[in-house]
C-alpha positions as CSV (number, residue, x, y, z in Angstrom):
1,M,132.3,-189.3,-22.0
2,K,129.5,-191.3,-23.5
3,N,130.2,-194.8,-24.9
4,N,128.7,-197.9,-26.4
5,I,130.3,-200.4,-24.0
6,K,127.0,-201.6,-22.6
7,K,125.6,-202.3,-26.1
8,L,128.8,-204.0,-27.2
9,R,128.8,-206.1,-24.1
10,A,125.2,-207.2,-24.8
11,E,126.1,-208.1,-28.3
12,K,128.9,-210.4,-27.0
13,K,126.6,-211.6,-24.2
14,I,129.0,-210.9,-21.4
15,S,128.4,-209.4,-18.0
16,Q,130.1,-206.4,-16.5
17,Q,131.9,-208.8,-14.2
18,K,133.2,-210.9,-17.0
19,L,134.5,-207.9,-18.9
20,A,136.1,-206.6,-15.7
21,E,137.9,-209.9,-15.3
22,I,139.1,-209.8,-18.9
23,L,140.4,-206.2,-18.6
24,N,141.8,-206.8,-15.1
25,V,139.6,-204.1,-13.4
26,S,136.7,-204.1,-11.0
27,R,133.1,-204.5,-12.0
28,Q,132.5,-201.1,-10.5
29,T,135.0,-199.6,-12.9
30,I,133.1,-201.0,-15.9
31,N,129.8,-199.8,-14.4
32,S,131.3,-196.3,-13.9
33,I,132.6,-196.2,-17.4
34,E,129.3,-197.3,-18.9
35,T,127.4,-194.7,-17.0
36,G,129.8,-191.9,-17.9
37,K,130.9,-191.3,-14.3
38,F,134.5,-192.3,-15.1
39,D,136.7,-191.9,-18.1
40,P,139.1,-194.8,-18.6
41,S,142.9,-194.3,-18.7
42,L,144.6,-194.5,-22.1
43,T,145.9,-198.0,-21.2
44,L,142.4,-199.2,-20.3
45,T,140.9,-197.6,-23.4
46,I,143.4,-199.5,-25.6
47,K,142.4,-202.7,-23.8
48,I,138.7,-202.0,-24.4
49,V,139.3,-201.2,-28.1
50,R,141.3,-204.3,-28.6
51,F,138.8,-206.5,-26.8
52,F,135.8,-205.3,-28.8
53,K,137.9,-205.1,-32.1
54,K,136.3,-201.8,-32.9
55,D,137.6,-198.4,-33.8
56,L,137.8,-196.0,-30.9
57,Q,135.0,-193.8,-32.4
58,E,132.7,-196.8,-32.5
59,I,133.1,-197.3,-28.7
60,F,133.6,-193.8,-27.3
61,I,131.5,-190.8,-28.3
62,F,133.4,-187.5,-27.8
63,K,131.4,-184.3,-27.8
64,N,133.4,-181.1,-28.0
65,D,131.2,-178.7,-26.2
């Protein structure tokens, strides 16, 4: 699933490592989510949405193919 996490991170000026620490996951998990190799769990998705204070649709781009 595509997402805007990298862009949102850049706006907040935080690294993958810092976001990972805040969300209590590994940096590799953040990288995999940003590159679309991994879809986060519902729990992690909620943490991401709350951290960025954005609507789900502003962060994750769901394409129904």
